[in-house]
N, C-alpha and C positions, 0 to 999 in steps of 0.2 A: 228118539226126539231129535228134531233138526237143530243144527248148530250153525250160527251165522258167523262168517269170517270177514274181517276187514282186510282189504287188499289196497295197499298204498304204494306210492311212487310209480304209478302207471304212466306210460307214455301217452301223450294226447292222442295218438293214433290207435291205441288199443281199444277194441270194441268188445261188447258183451259176448259175442260168439267166440272170440279169442280166449277170454277167461273161462267160459263154459267148457271149451275143448280142453284147455290145460288142466282144469280141476277135475274133469270127468275121469282122468287117468287115475284118480285117487278115491273114487267112489261116486255115488249118485248125487248129482247136482240138482237141488230142489228149485233154486232160483239164483239169478245172477243179474246184477245191474251195475253199470258204470255211471257214476254221478256226473251230471252235466250242469253247466251254468245256465240259469234260468233265462238270461237275456241273450246270450250268444249261442247257446246250444253246444258249446265246446266242452270237452271233458274237463273235469276239475282235477284229474290225476289220481282219483281213488274210486273204489267201488266196494261192493259186498257180494259174497258168494255164500249161499246157504247150502250146507251139505246135509244129507239125509240122517246121518248119525254122528254122535260125538266122536266115535272112533275114526270115522272117515275124515272128519274135520281135523282131528289131531294129526292124522297121517298126511293130509294135504298141507297143513301148517308147517310141519317139520320138514317136508320135502320141498316146499316152494318158497319158504322164507329165505330171501337172498337169491332166488332163482332169477336169471337174466331173461327178461321178456322185452322184446323190441328195444334192446339196448339199455334197459333200466333194471336195477335190482329190486325185486318186489319186497315189500314189507307185508308179511301176512301174520295176523294174530286174531284171536277170538274177539269179536265185536263186543263192545260195551254197550249197555242200554243207553239210549239217547237221553241226554239231560233235558229237563224242562227249563229252558232259559227265559221263559216269559214270552208273551206274544206282543206283537205291535198293536197299537190302538187303531 
């Protein structure tokens, strides 16, 4: 079963292919996305990487939490389910 990881403290220059390449060293990457601002298209400084198995996700989390990428120390942990914060009218 795939496990999604939250990746925070990304440099604004970090792109999806950078994350995919980094995490692929720890297992199969199912999906990868860097979250960008809706209006400007600029990175918001975080993203998500989905690993093929929970074991691979744990391996990546322990190896890459605190890892220096593009001059920033990554924050990596298992993603929590998104809260329903209510919608706009």
